[in-house]
PDB file of N, CA, C and O in Angstrom, chain B, residues numbered from 101:
ATOM      1  N   MET B 101     -44.686 -90.944 -30.524  1.00  0.00           N
ATOM      2  CA  MET B 101     -45.517 -90.629 -29.416  1.00  0.00           C
ATOM      3  C   MET B 101     -44.764 -91.064 -28.040  1.00  0.00           C
ATOM      4  O   MET B 101     -44.226 -92.160 -27.883  1.00  0.00           O
ATOM      5  N   ILE B 102     -44.807 -90.136 -27.171  1.00  0.00           N
ATOM      6  CA  ILE B 102     -43.978 -90.412 -25.965  1.00  0.00           C
ATOM      7  C   ILE B 102     -45.086 -90.062 -24.657  1.00  0.00           C
ATOM      8  O   ILE B 102     -45.523 -88.924 -24.487  1.00  0.00           O
ATOM      9  N   ASP B 103     -45.407 -91.072 -23.894  1.00  0.00           N
ATOM     10  CA  ASP B 103     -45.967 -90.847 -22.551  1.00  0.00           C
ATOM     11  C   ASP B 103     -45.432 -89.918 -21.669  1.00  0.00           C
ATOM     12  O   ASP B 103     -44.262 -90.142 -21.357  1.00  0.00           O
ATOM     13  N   HIS B 104     -46.008 -88.839 -21.128  1.00  0.00           N
ATOM     14  CA  HIS B 104     -45.318 -87.890 -20.275  1.00  0.00           C
ATOM     15  C   HIS B 104     -44.672 -88.610 -19.057  1.00  0.00           C
ATOM     16  O   HIS B 104     -43.560 -88.326 -18.613  1.00  0.00           O
ATOM     17  N   ASN B 105     -45.486 -89.565 -18.574  1.00  0.00           N
ATOM     18  CA  ASN B 105     -45.094 -90.218 -17.340  1.00  0.00           C
ATOM     19  C   ASN B 105     -43.805 -91.005 -17.412  1.00  0.00           C
ATOM     20  O   ASN B 105     -42.998 -91.230 -16.510  1.00  0.00           O
ATOM     21  N   LYS B 106     -43.788 -91.354 -18.605  1.00  0.00           N
ATOM     22  CA  LYS B 106     -42.514 -92.267 -18.881  1.00  0.00           C
ATOM     23  C   LYS B 106     -41.220 -91.504 -19.246  1.00  0.00           C
ATOM     24  O   LYS B 106     -40.395 -92.201 -19.837  1.00  0.00           O
ATOM     25  N   ILE B 107     -40.896 -90.324 -19.039  1.00  0.00           N
ATOM     26  CA  ILE B 107     -39.828 -89.302 -19.478  1.00  0.00           C
ATOM     27  C   ILE B 107     -39.602 -88.615 -18.418  1.00  0.00           C
ATOM     28  O   ILE B 107     -40.506 -88.172 -17.709  1.00  0.00           O
ATOM     29  N   SER B 108     -38.229 -88.436 -18.173  1.00  0.00           N
ATOM     30  CA  SER B 108     -37.859 -87.656 -16.937  1.00  0.00           C
ATOM     31  C   SER B 108     -38.142 -86.086 -17.121  1.00  0.00           C
ATOM     32  O   SER B 108     -38.213 -85.740 -18.301  1.00  0.00           O
ATOM     33  N   ASP B 109     -38.305 -85.136 -16.221  1.00  0.00           N
ATOM     34  CA  ASP B 109     -38.277 -83.851 -16.596  1.00  0.00           C
ATOM     35  C   ASP B 109     -37.173 -83.161 -17.322  1.00  0.00           C
ATOM     36  O   ASP B 109     -37.342 -82.237 -18.118  1.00  0.00           O
ATOM     37  N   ARG B 110     -35.924 -83.733 -16.951  1.00  0.00           N
ATOM     38  CA  ARG B 110     -34.558 -83.265 -17.666  1.00  0.00           C
ATOM     39  C   ARG B 110     -34.786 -83.587 -18.964  1.00  0.00           C
ATOM     40  O   ARG B 110     -34.823 -82.722 -19.840  1.00  0.00           O
ATOM     41  N   GLU B 111     -34.997 -85.146 -19.251  1.00  0.00           N
ATOM     42  CA  GLU B 111     -34.953 -85.522 -20.656  1.00  0.00           C
ATOM     43  C   GLU B 111     -35.899 -84.799 -21.444  1.00  0.00           C
ATOM     44  O   GLU B 111     -35.537 -84.417 -22.557  1.00  0.00           O
ATOM     45  N   LEU B 112     -37.200 -84.522 -20.992  1.00  0.00           N
ATOM     46  CA  LEU B 112     -38.280 -83.721 -21.490  1.00  0.00           C
ATOM     47  C   LEU B 112     -37.828 -82.284 -21.943  1.00  0.00           C
ATOM     48  O   LEU B 112     -38.163 -81.871 -23.053  1.00  0.00           O
ATOM     49  N   ARG B 113     -37.072 -81.524 -21.092  1.00  0.00           N
ATOM     50  CA  ARG B 113     -36.674 -80.258 -21.229  1.00  0.00           C
ATOM     51  C   ARG B 113     -35.730 -80.359 -22.435  1.00  0.00           C
ATOM     52  O   ARG B 113     -35.833 -79.582 -23.384  1.00  0.00           O
ATOM     53  N   ALA B 114     -34.879 -81.258 -22.383  1.00  0.00           N
ATOM     54  CA  ALA B 114     -33.856 -81.436 -23.384  1.00  0.00           C
ATOM     55  C   ALA B 114     -34.360 -81.658 -24.766  1.00  0.00           C
ATOM     56  O   ALA B 114     -33.842 -81.137 -25.754  1.00  0.00           O
ATOM     57  N   ARG B 115     -35.419 -82.474 -24.802  1.00  0.00           N
ATOM     58  CA  ARG B 115     -36.079 -82.682 -26.216  1.00  0.00           C
ATOM     59  C   ARG B 115     -36.837 -81.461 -26.715  1.00  0.00           C
ATOM     60  O   ARG B 115     -36.898 -81.134 -27.900  1.00  0.00           O
ATOM     61  N   ILE B 116     -37.329 -80.907 -25.844  1.00  0.00           N
ATOM     62  CA  ILE B 116     -38.030 -79.482 -26.122  1.00  0.00           C
ATOM     63  C   ILE B 116     -36.991 -78.618 -26.733  1.00  0.00           C
ATOM     64  O   ILE B 116     -37.146 -78.096 -27.837  1.00  0.00           O
ATOM     65  N   ARG B 117     -35.991 -78.482 -26.045  1.00  0.00           N
ATOM     66  CA  ARG B 117     -35.042 -77.549 -26.454  1.00  0.00           C
ATOM     67  C   ARG B 117     -34.380 -78.113 -27.832  1.00  0.00           C
ATOM     68  O   ARG B 117     -34.027 -77.264 -28.651  1.00  0.00           O
ATOM     69  N   ASN B 118     -34.216 -79.290 -28.098  1.00  0.00           N
ATOM     70  CA  ASN B 118     -33.676 -79.724 -29.257  1.00  0.00           C
ATOM     71  C   ASN B 118     -34.662 -79.899 -30.454  1.00  0.00           C
ATOM     72  O   ASN B 118     -34.279 -80.234 -31.575  1.00  0.00           O
ATOM     73  N   ARG B 119     -36.218 -79.597 -30.063  1.00  0.00           N
ATOM     74  CA  ARG B 119     -37.157 -79.509 -31.141  1.00  0.00           C
ATOM     75  C   ARG B 119     -37.603 -80.897 -31.517  1.00  0.00           C
ATOM     76  O   ARG B 119     -38.325 -81.065 -32.499  1.00  0.00           O
ATOM     77  N   THR B 120     -37.165 -81.969 -30.710  1.00  0.00           N
ATOM     78  CA  THR B 120     -37.819 -83.326 -31.070  1.00  0.00           C
ATOM     79  C   THR B 120     -39.223 -83.498 -30.466  1.00  0.00           C
ATOM     80  O   THR B 120     -40.031 -84.285 -30.959  1.00  0.00           O
ATOM     81  N   ILE B 121     -39.467 -82.825 -29.505  1.00  0.00           N
ATOM     82  CA  ILE B 121     -40.887 -82.799 -29.003  1.00  0.00           C
ATOM     83  C   ILE B 121     -41.319 -81.493 -29.376  1.00  0.00           C
ATOM     84  O   ILE B 121     -40.566 -80.591 -29.009  1.00  0.00           O
ATOM     85  N   ILE B 122     -42.307 -81.168 -29.992  1.00  0.00           N
ATOM     86  CA  ILE B 122     -43.151 -79.996 -30.513  1.00  0.00           C
ATOM     87  C   ILE B 122     -44.518 -79.900 -29.916  1.00  0.00           C
ATOM     88  O   ILE B 122     -44.882 -78.817 -29.459  1.00  0.00           O
ATOM     89  N   PHE B 123     -45.231 -80.842 -29.884  1.00  0.00           N
ATOM     90  CA  PHE B 123     -46.563 -80.882 -29.860  1.00  0.00           C
ATOM     91  C   PHE B 123     -46.922 -81.835 -28.573  1.00  0.00           C
ATOM     92  O   PHE B 123     -46.389 -82.914 -28.314  1.00  0.00           O
ATOM     93  N   GLY B 124     -47.823 -81.259 -27.926  1.00  0.00           N
ATOM     94  CA  GLY B 124     -48.479 -82.137 -26.621  1.00  0.00           C
ATOM     95  C   GLY B 124     -49.944 -82.556 -27.000  1.00  0.00           C
ATOM     96  O   GLY B 124     -50.566 -81.906 -27.840  1.00  0.00           O
ATOM     97  N   GLY B 125     -50.526 -83.720 -26.330  1.00  0.00           N
ATOM     98  CA  GLY B 125     -51.920 -84.203 -26.623  1.00  0.00           C
ATOM     99  C   GLY B 125     -52.431 -84.682 -25.510  1.00  0.00           C
ATOM    100  O   GLY B 125     -51.731 -85.071 -24.576  1.00  0.00           O
ATOM    101  N   ASN B 126     -53.759 -84.695 -25.514  1.00  0.00           N
ATOM    102  CA  ASN B 126     -54.464 -85.339 -24.365  1.00  0.00           C
ATOM    103  C   ASN B 126     -54.979 -86.719 -24.786  1.00  0.00           C
ATOM    104  O   ASN B 126     -55.764 -86.774 -25.733  1.00  0.00           O
ATOM    105  N   ARG B 127     -54.607 -87.819 -24.167  1.00  0.00           N
ATOM    106  CA  ARG B 127     -54.740 -89.298 -24.475  1.00  0.00           C
ATOM    107  C   ARG B 127     -56.366 -89.535 -24.520  1.00  0.00           C
ATOM    108  O   ARG B 127     -56.851 -90.162 -25.461  1.00  0.00           O
ATOM    109  N   LYS B 128     -57.149 -89.035 -23.519  1.00  0.00           N
ATOM    110  CA  LYS B 128     -58.395 -89.420 -23.547  1.00  0.00           C
ATOM    111  C   LYS B 128     -59.263 -88.432 -24.524  1.00  0.00           C
ATOM    112  O   LYS B 128     -60.315 -88.895 -24.965  1.00  0.00           O
ATOM    113  N   LEU B 129     -58.979 -87.420 -24.802  1.00  0.00           N
ATOM    114  CA  LEU B 129     -60.001 -86.620 -25.682  1.00  0.00           C
ATOM    115  C   LEU B 129     -59.152 -86.435 -27.226  1.00  0.00           C
ATOM    116  O   LEU B 129     -59.484 -85.526 -27.987  1.00  0.00           O
ATOM    117  N   LYS B 130     -58.256 -87.210 -27.509  1.00  0.00           N
ATOM    118  CA  LYS B 130     -57.588 -87.229 -28.755  1.00  0.00           C
ATOM    119  C   LYS B 130     -57.512 -85.928 -29.449  1.00  0.00           C
ATOM    120  O   LYS B 130     -57.917 -85.768 -30.600  1.00  0.00           O
ATOM    121  N   ILE B 131     -56.988 -85.009 -28.728  1.00  0.00           N
ATOM    122  CA  ILE B 131     -56.680 -83.612 -29.087  1.00  0.00           C
ATOM    123  C   ILE B 131     -55.231 -83.337 -28.952  1.00  0.00           C
ATOM    124  O   ILE B 131     -54.694 -83.703 -27.906  1.00  0.00           O
ATOM    125  N   TYR B 132     -54.475 -82.708 -29.917  1.00  0.00           N
ATOM    126  CA  TYR B 132     -53.199 -82.144 -29.621  1.00  0.00           C
ATOM    127  C   TYR B 132     -53.039 -80.856 -30.057  1.00  0.00           C
ATOM    128  O   TYR B 132     -53.765 -80.427 -30.953  1.00  0.00           O
ATOM    129  N   GLY B 133     -52.009 -80.032 -29.441  1.00  0.00           N
ATOM    130  CA  GLY B 133     -51.785 -78.769 -29.491  1.00  0.00           C
ATOM    131  C   GLY B 133     -50.471 -78.291 -29.355  1.00  0.00           C
ATOM    132  O   GLY B 133     -49.616 -79.171 -29.452  1.00  0.00           O
ATOM    133  N   LYS B 134     -50.062 -77.141 -29.156  1.00  0.00           N
ATOM    134  CA  LYS B 134     -48.912 -76.271 -28.782  1.00  0.00           C
ATOM    135  C   LYS B 134     -48.510 -76.665 -27.379  1.00  0.00           C
ATOM    136  O   LYS B 134     -49.357 -76.947 -26.531  1.00  0.00           O
ATOM    137  N   LEU B 135     -47.422 -76.680 -27.181  1.00  0.00           N
ATOM    138  CA  LEU B 135     -46.823 -76.997 -25.770  1.00  0.00           C
ATOM    139  C   LEU B 135     -47.091 -75.769 -24.710  1.00  0.00           C
ATOM    140  O   LEU B 135     -47.095 -75.842 -23.481  1.00  0.00           O
ATOM    141  N   ASN B 136     -47.297 -74.705 -25.479  1.00  0.00           N
ATOM    142  CA  ASN B 136     -47.665 -73.534 -24.465  1.00  0.00           C
ATOM    143  C   ASN B 136     -49.077 -73.146 -24.430  1.00  0.00           C
ATOM    144  O   ASN B 136     -49.413 -72.040 -24.005  1.00  0.00           O
ATOM    145  N   CYS B 137     -49.988 -74.087 -24.896  1.00  0.00           N
ATOM    146  CA  CYS B 137     -51.446 -73.787 -24.792  1.00  0.00           C
ATOM    147  C   CYS B 137     -51.853 -73.812 -23.311  1.00  0.00           C
ATOM    148  O   CYS B 137     -51.452 -74.655 -22.509  1.00  0.00           O
ATOM    149  N   LYS B 138     -52.715 -72.771 -23.022  1.00  0.00           N
ATOM    150  CA  LYS B 138     -53.171 -72.775 -21.647  1.00  0.00           C
ATOM    151  C   LYS B 138     -54.079 -74.120 -21.363  1.00  0.00           C
ATOM    152  O   LYS B 138     -53.949 -74.783 -20.334  1.00  0.00           O
ATOM    153  N   SER B 139     -54.896 -74.394 -22.278  1.00  0.00           N
ATOM    154  CA  SER B 139     -55.633 -75.923 -22.084  1.00  0.00           C
ATOM    155  C   SER B 139     -54.735 -76.952 -21.895  1.00  0.00           C
ATOM    156  O   SER B 139     -54.913 -77.769 -20.991  1.00  0.00           O
ATOM    157  N   GLY B 140     -53.666 -77.016 -22.739  1.00  0.00           N
ATOM    158  CA  GLY B 140     -52.686 -78.129 -22.510  1.00  0.00           C
ATOM    159  C   GLY B 140     -52.026 -78.153 -21.186  1.00  0.00           C
ATOM    160  O   GLY B 140     -51.740 -79.203 -20.611  1.00  0.00           O
ATOM    161  N   LYS B 141     -51.803 -77.026 -20.738  1.00  0.00           N
ATOM    162  CA  LYS B 141     -50.934 -76.861 -19.494  1.00  0.00           C
ATOM    163  C   LYS B 141     -51.745 -77.347 -18.109  1.00  0.00           C
ATOM    164  O   LYS B 141     -51.201 -77.799 -17.102  1.00  0.00           O
ATOM    165  N   ARG B 142     -53.204 -77.138 -18.312  1.00  0.00           N
ATOM    166  CA  ARG B 142     -54.000 -77.463 -17.339  1.00  0.00           C
ATOM    167  C   ARG B 142     -54.241 -79.124 -17.117  1.00  0.00           C
ATOM    168  O   ARG B 142     -54.600 -79.587 -16.034  1.00  0.00           O
ATOM    169  N   MET B 143     -54.008 -79.872 -18.215  1.00  0.00           N
ATOM    170  CA  MET B 143     -54.426 -81.276 -18.270  1.00  0.00           C
ATOM    171  C   MET B 143     -53.415 -82.006 -17.419  1.00  0.00           C
ATOM    172  O   MET B 143     -52.259 -81.629 -17.227  1.00  0.00           O
ATOM    173  N   LYS B 144     -54.006 -83.140 -16.910  1.00  0.00           N
ATOM    174  CA  LYS B 144     -53.206 -84.103 -15.901  1.00  0.00           C
ATOM    175  C   LYS B 144     -52.167 -84.739 -16.540  1.00  0.00           C
ATOM    176  O   LYS B 144     -52.299 -85.190 -17.678  1.00  0.00           O
ATOM    177  N   LYS B 145     -50.994 -84.826 -15.818  1.00  0.00           N
ATOM    178  CA  LYS B 145     -49.763 -85.401 -16.489  1.00  0.00           C
ATOM    179  C   LYS B 145     -50.057 -86.880 -17.095  1.00  0.00           C
ATOM    180  O   LYS B 145     -49.477 -87.260 -18.113  1.00  0.00           O
ATOM    181  N   GLU B 146     -50.931 -87.631 -16.452  1.00  0.00           N
ATOM    182  CA  GLU B 146     -51.106 -89.035 -16.898  1.00  0.00           C
ATOM    183  C   GLU B 146     -52.039 -88.931 -18.143  1.00  0.00           C
ATOM    184  O   GLU B 146     -52.239 -89.992 -18.735  1.00  0.00           O
ATOM    185  N   ASN B 147     -52.567 -87.940 -18.569  1.00  0.00           N
ATOM    186  CA  ASN B 147     -53.219 -88.033 -19.878  1.00  0.00           C
ATOM    187  C   ASN B 147     -52.650 -87.456 -20.814  1.00  0.00           C
ATOM    188  O   ASN B 147     -53.192 -87.461 -21.919  1.00  0.00           O
ATOM    189  N   ARG B 148     -51.153 -86.674 -20.578  1.00  0.00           N
ATOM    190  CA  ARG B 148     -50.509 -86.008 -21.501  1.00  0.00           C
ATOM    191  C   ARG B 148     -49.686 -86.915 -22.323  1.00  0.00           C
ATOM    192  O   ARG B 148     -49.099 -87.828 -21.743  1.00  0.00           O
ATOM    193  N   ILE B 149     -49.559 -86.772 -23.689  1.00  0.00           N
ATOM    194  CA  ILE B 149     -48.641 -87.406 -24.587  1.00  0.00           C
ATOM    195  C   ILE B 149     -47.898 -86.533 -25.214  1.00  0.00           C
ATOM    196  O   ILE B 149     -48.310 -85.382 -25.072  1.00  0.00           O
ATOM    197  N   LEU B 150     -46.796 -86.662 -25.966  1.00  0.00           N
ATOM    198  CA  LEU B 150     -46.056 -85.817 -26.547  1.00  0.00           C
ATOM    199  C   LEU B 150     -45.697 -86.414 -27.946  1.00  0.00           C
ATOM    200  O   LEU B 150     -45.352 -87.557 -28.244  1.00  0.00           O
ATOM    201  N   PHE B 151     -45.889 -85.245 -28.751  1.00  0.00           N
ATOM    202  CA  PHE B 151     -45.472 -85.664 -30.446  1.00  0.00           C
ATOM    203  C   PHE B 151     -44.275 -85.059 -30.956  1.00  0.00           C
ATOM    204  O   PHE B 151     -43.881 -84.008 -30.451  1.00  0.00           O
ATOM    205  N   SER B 152     -43.563 -85.678 -32.032  1.00  0.00           N
ATOM    206  CA  SER B 152     -42.289 -84.951 -32.501  1.00  0.00           C
ATOM    207  C   SER B 152     -42.973 -84.097 -33.614  1.00  0.00           C
ATOM    208  O   SER B 152     -42.479 -83.004 -33.890  1.00  0.00           O
ATOM    209  N   SER B 153     -43.991 -84.504 -34.211  1.00  0.00           N
ATOM    210  CA  SER B 153     -44.588 -83.567 -35.350  1.00  0.00           C
ATOM    211  C   SER B 153     -46.130 -83.542 -35.403  1.00  0.00           C
ATOM    212  O   SER B 153     -46.839 -84.441 -34.953  1.00  0.00           O
ATOM    213  N   GLU B 154     -46.537 -82.509 -35.951  1.00  0.00           N
ATOM    214  CA  GLU B 154     -47.997 -82.637 -36.148  1.00  0.00           C
ATOM    215  C   GLU B 154     -48.492 -83.734 -37.060  1.00  0.00           C
ATOM    216  O   GLU B 154     -49.628 -84.159 -36.853  1.00  0.00           O
ATOM    217  N   LYS B 155     -47.753 -84.261 -38.077  1.00  0.00           N
ATOM    218  CA  LYS B 155     -48.266 -85.325 -38.922  1.00  0.00           C
ATOM    219  C   LYS B 155     -48.312 -86.567 -37.882  1.00  0.00           C
ATOM    220  O   LYS B 155     -49.332 -87.255 -37.882  1.00  0.00           O
ATOM    221  N   GLU B 156     -47.265 -86.882 -37.006  1.00  0.00           N
ATOM    222  CA  GLU B 156     -47.406 -88.037 -36.068  1.00  0.00           C
ATOM    223  C   GLU B 156     -48.615 -87.961 -35.138  1.00  0.00           C
ATOM    224  O   GLU B 156     -49.032 -89.009 -34.646  1.00  0.00           O
ATOM    225  N   ALA B 157     -49.263 -86.688 -34.838  1.00  0.00           N
ATOM    226  CA  ALA B 157     -50.325 -86.520 -34.110  1.00  0.00           C
ATOM    227  C   ALA B 157     -51.606 -86.894 -34.953  1.00  0.00           C
ATOM    228  O   ALA B 157     -52.541 -87.545 -34.488  1.00  0.00           O
ATOM    229  N   ILE B 158     -51.557 -86.488 -36.036  1.00  0.00           N
ATOM    230  CA  ILE B 158     -52.777 -86.903 -37.057  1.00  0.00           C
ATOM    231  C   ILE B 158     -52.807 -88.147 -37.283  1.00  0.00           C
ATOM    232  O   ILE B 158     -53.893 -88.727 -37.295  1.00  0.00           O
ATOM    233  N   LEU B 159     -51.630 -88.820 -37.510  1.00  0.00           N
ATOM    234  CA  LEU B 159     -51.625 -90.259 -38.028  1.00  0.00           C
ATOM    235  C   LEU B 159     -52.200 -91.015 -36.747  1.00  0.00           C
ATOM    236  O   LEU B 159     -53.042 -91.890 -36.946  1.00  0.00           O
ATOM    237  N   GLU B 160     -51.856 -90.770 -35.639  1.00  0.00           N
ATOM    238  CA  GLU B 160     -52.488 -91.409 -34.316  1.00  0.00           C
ATOM    239  C   GLU B 160     -53.974 -90.985 -34.065  1.00  0.00           C
ATOM    240  O   GLU B 160     -54.611 -91.304 -33.061  1.00  0.00           O
ATOM    241  N   GLY B 161     -54.359 -90.368 -34.905  1.00  0.00           N
ATOM    242  CA  GLY B 161     -55.785 -89.970 -34.763  1.00  0.00           C
ATOM    243  C   GLY B 161     -56.285 -88.783 -33.863  1.00  0.00           C
ATOM    244  O   GLY B 161     -57.455 -88.679 -33.494  1.00  0.00           O
ATOM    245  N   TYR B 162     -55.413 -88.012 -33.589  1.00  0.00           N
ATOM    246  CA  TYR B 162     -55.677 -86.636 -32.860  1.00  0.00           C
ATOM    247  C   TYR B 162     -55.915 -85.594 -33.680  1.00  0.00           C
ATOM    248  O   TYR B 162     -55.282 -85.333 -34.703  1.00  0.00           O
ATOM    249  N   ARG B 163     -57.047 -84.856 -33.126  1.00  0.00           N
ATOM    250  CA  ARG B 163     -57.535 -83.609 -33.701  1.00  0.00           C
ATOM    251  C   ARG B 163     -56.675 -82.162 -33.228  1.00  0.00           C
ATOM    252  O   ARG B 163     -56.184 -82.043 -32.105  1.00  0.00           O
ATOM    253  N   PRO B 164     -56.604 -81.250 -34.146  1.00  0.00           N
ATOM    254  CA  PRO B 164     -56.195 -79.889 -33.476  1.00  0.00           C
ATOM    255  C   PRO B 164     -56.965 -79.201 -32.289  1.00  0.00           C
ATOM    256  O   PRO B 164     -58.179 -79.158 -32.089  1.00  0.00           O
ATOM    257  N   CYS B 165     -55.995 -78.710 -31.604  1.00  0.00           N
ATOM    258  CA  CYS B 165     -56.785 -77.966 -30.484  1.00  0.00           C
ATOM    259  C   CYS B 165     -57.663 -76.679 -30.847  1.00  0.00           C
ATOM    260  O   CYS B 165     -57.204 -75.859 -31.642  1.00  0.00           O
ATOM    261  N   GLY B 166     -58.710 -76.528 -30.366  1.00  0.00           N
ATOM    262  CA  GLY B 166     -59.492 -75.397 -30.778  1.00  0.00           C
ATOM    263  C   GLY B 166     -59.056 -73.835 -30.339  1.00  0.00           C
ATOM    264  O   GLY B 166     -59.450 -72.770 -30.814  1.00  0.00           O
ATOM    265  N   HIS B 167     -58.052 -74.103 -29.207  1.00  0.00           N
ATOM    266  CA  HIS B 167     -57.690 -72.808 -28.695  1.00  0.00           C
ATOM    267  C   HIS B 167     -56.374 -72.426 -29.276  1.00  0.00           C
ATOM    268  O   HIS B 167     -56.340 -71.404 -29.962  1.00  0.00           O
ATOM    269  N   CYS B 168     -55.351 -73.073 -29.103  1.00  0.00           N
ATOM    270  CA  CYS B 168     -54.033 -72.739 -29.592  1.00  0.00           C
ATOM    271  C   CYS B 168     -53.811 -72.860 -31.192  1.00  0.00           C
ATOM    272  O   CYS B 168     -52.942 -72.236 -31.800  1.00  0.00           O
ATOM    273  N   MET B 169     -54.731 -73.760 -31.776  1.00  0.00           N
ATOM    274  CA  MET B 169     -54.605 -74.074 -33.244  1.00  0.00           C
ATOM    275  C   MET B 169     -55.859 -73.672 -33.916  1.00  0.00           C
ATOM    276  O   MET B 169     -56.487 -74.506 -34.568  1.00  0.00           O
ATOM    277  N   LYS B 170     -56.172 -72.732 -33.829  1.00  0.00           N
ATOM    278  CA  LYS B 170     -57.850 -72.390 -34.195  1.00  0.00           C
ATOM    279  C   LYS B 170     -57.999 -72.459 -35.665  1.00  0.00           C
ATOM    280  O   LYS B 170     -59.006 -73.022 -36.095  1.00  0.00           O
ATOM    281  N   SER B 171     -57.150 -71.973 -36.487  1.00  0.00           N
ATOM    282  CA  SER B 171     -57.257 -72.259 -38.110  1.00  0.00           C
ATOM    283  C   SER B 171     -57.289 -73.654 -38.393  1.00  0.00           C
ATOM    284  O   SER B 171     -58.189 -74.154 -39.067  1.00  0.00           O
ATOM    285  N   ASP B 172     -56.270 -74.355 -37.869  1.00  0.00           N
ATOM    286  CA  ASP B 172     -56.165 -75.936 -38.078  1.00  0.00           C
ATOM    287  C   ASP B 172     -57.610 -76.494 -37.781  1.00  0.00           C
ATOM    288  O   ASP B 172     -58.278 -77.123 -38.601  1.00  0.00           O
ATOM    289  N   TYR B 173     -58.030 -76.159 -36.407  1.00  0.00           N
ATOM    290  CA  TYR B 173     -59.114 -76.779 -35.898  1.00  0.00           C
ATOM    291  C   TYR B 173     -60.432 -76.489 -36.890  1.00  0.00           C
ATOM    292  O   TYR B 173     -61.160 -77.367 -37.354  1.00  0.00           O
ATOM    293  N   LEU B 174     -60.554 -75.128 -37.091  1.00  0.00           N
ATOM    294  CA  LEU B 174     -61.637 -74.847 -38.081  1.00  0.00           C
ATOM    295  C   LEU B 174     -61.541 -75.733 -39.446  1.00  0.00           C
ATOM    296  O   LEU B 174     -62.520 -76.299 -39.932  1.00  0.00           O
ATOM    297  N   SER B 175     -60.299 -75.774 -39.968  1.00  0.00           N
ATOM    298  CA  SER B 175     -60.159 -76.693 -41.284  1.00  0.00           C
ATOM    299  C   SER B 175     -60.576 -78.097 -40.911  1.00  0.00           C
ATOM    300  O   SER B 175     -61.327 -78.724 -41.659  1.00  0.00           O
ATOM    301  N   TRP B 176     -60.111 -78.625 -39.767  1.00  0.00           N
ATOM    302  CA  TRP B 176     -60.380 -79.974 -39.326  1.00  0.00           C
ATOM    303  C   TRP B 176     -62.070 -80.080 -39.512  1.00  0.00           C
ATOM    304  O   TRP B 176     -62.614 -80.757 -40.385  1.00  0.00           O
ATOM    305  N   LYS B 177     -62.666 -79.385 -38.650  1.00  0.00           N
ATOM    306  CA  LYS B 177     -63.963 -79.203 -38.668  1.00  0.00           C
ATOM    307  C   LYS B 177     -64.899 -79.097 -39.754  1.00  0.00           C
ATOM    308  O   LYS B 177     -65.990 -79.666 -39.779  1.00  0.00           O
ATOM    309  N   LEU B 178     -64.334 -78.181 -40.849  1.00  0.00           N
ATOM    310  CA  LEU B 178     -65.003 -78.037 -41.998  1.00  0.00           C
ATOM    311  C   LEU B 178     -64.820 -79.402 -42.931  1.00  0.00           C
ATOM    312  O   LEU B 178     -65.590 -79.733 -43.832  1.00  0.00           O
ATOM    313  N   SER B 179     -63.809 -80.008 -42.578  1.00  0.00           N
ATOM    314  CA  SER B 179     -63.594 -81.409 -43.566  1.00  0.00           C
ATOM    315  C   SER B 179     -64.625 -82.341 -43.038  1.00  0.00           C
ATOM    316  O   SER B 179     -65.169 -83.113 -43.827  1.00  0.00           O
ATOM    317  N   LEU B 180     -64.988 -82.345 -41.610  1.00  0.00           N
ATOM    318  CA  LEU B 180     -65.774 -83.201 -41.418  1.00  0.00           C
ATOM    319  C   LEU B 180     -67.231 -83.014 -41.865  1.00  0.00           C
ATOM    320  O   LEU B 180     -67.994 -83.906 -42.237  1.00  0.00           O
ATOM    321  N   LEU B 181     -67.497 -81.645 -41.761  1.00  0.00           N
ATOM    322  CA  LEU B 181     -68.805 -81.080 -42.367  1.00  0.00           C
ATOM    323  C   LEU B 181     -69.050 -81.669 -43.825  1.00  0.00           C
ATOM    324  O   LEU B 181     -70.092 -82.207 -44.200  1.00  0.00           O
ATOM    325  N   GLN B 182     -67.960 -81.479 -44.535  1.00  0.00           N
ATOM    326  CA  GLN B 182     -68.008 -81.793 -46.029  1.00  0.00           C
ATOM    327  C   GLN B 182     -68.097 -83.256 -46.247  1.00  0.00           C
ATOM    328  O   GLN B 182     -68.605 -83.653 -47.295  1.00  0.00           O
ATOM    329  N   THR B 183     -67.684 -84.049 -45.418  1.00  0.00           N
ATOM    330  CA  THR B 183     -67.783 -85.613 -45.589  1.00  0.00           C
ATOM    331  C   THR B 183     -69.232 -86.051 -44.791  1.00  0.00           C
ATOM    332  O   THR B 183     -69.528 -87.244 -44.728  1.00  0.00           O
ATOM    333  N   ASN B 184     -69.928 -85.229 -44.316  1.00  0.00           N
ATOM    334  CA  ASN B 184     -70.949 -85.792 -43.668  1.00  0.00           C
ATOM    335  C   ASN B 184     -70.670 -86.686 -42.408  1.00  0.00           C
ATOM    336  O   ASN B 184     -71.532 -87.454 -41.980  1.00  0.00           O
ATOM    337  N   VAL B 185     -69.650 -86.579 -41.933  1.00  0.00           N
ATOM    338  CA  VAL B 185     -69.182 -87.512 -40.757  1.00  0.00           C
ATOM    339  C   VAL B 185     -69.750 -86.607 -39.328  1.00  0.00           C
ATOM    340  O   VAL B 185     -70.261 -87.207 -38.382  1.00  0.00           O
ATOM    341  N   PHE B 186     -69.619 -85.467 -39.333  1.00  0.00           N
ATOM    342  CA  PHE B 186     -70.174 -84.563 -38.247  1.00  0.00           C
ATOM    343  C   PHE B 186     -71.631 -84.436 -38.302  1.00  0.00           C
ATOM    344  O   PHE B 186     -72.197 -83.992 -39.301  1.00  0.00           O
ATOM    345  N   ARG B 187     -72.283 -84.837 -37.190  1.00  0.00           N
ATOM    346  CA  ARG B 187     -74.003 -84.656 -37.359  1.00  0.00           C
ATOM    347  C   ARG B 187     -74.231 -83.871 -36.297  1.00  0.00           C
ATOM    348  O   ARG B 187     -73.582 -83.883 -35.251  1.00  0.00           O
ATOM    349  N   PHE B 188     -75.366 -83.024 -36.618  1.00  0.00           N
ATOM    350  CA  PHE B 188     -75.864 -82.126 -35.614  1.00  0.00           C
ATOM    351  C   PHE B 188     -77.010 -83.047 -34.866  1.00  0.00           C
ATOM    352  O   PHE B 188     -77.658 -82.583 -33.927  1.00  0.00           O
TER     353      PHE B 188
END
């Protein structure tokens, strides 16, 4: 996990090209998604963190984005319903 404020733009672009950074996340909302997501592009830089894999994001307690990762989000939500963690 990399804090967006602690990496230079040059280094960030290089890591994206090398595929060592694949996902971005919102620190406050605990949501991760694809780097080209419209929602993710609107978030403040100080809230953005970067992940090298989906597994890393999940291990850190983040959930999939409902916009750019709709099927993963729906699976995540369904798993909450099945375990009765999600309450209406």
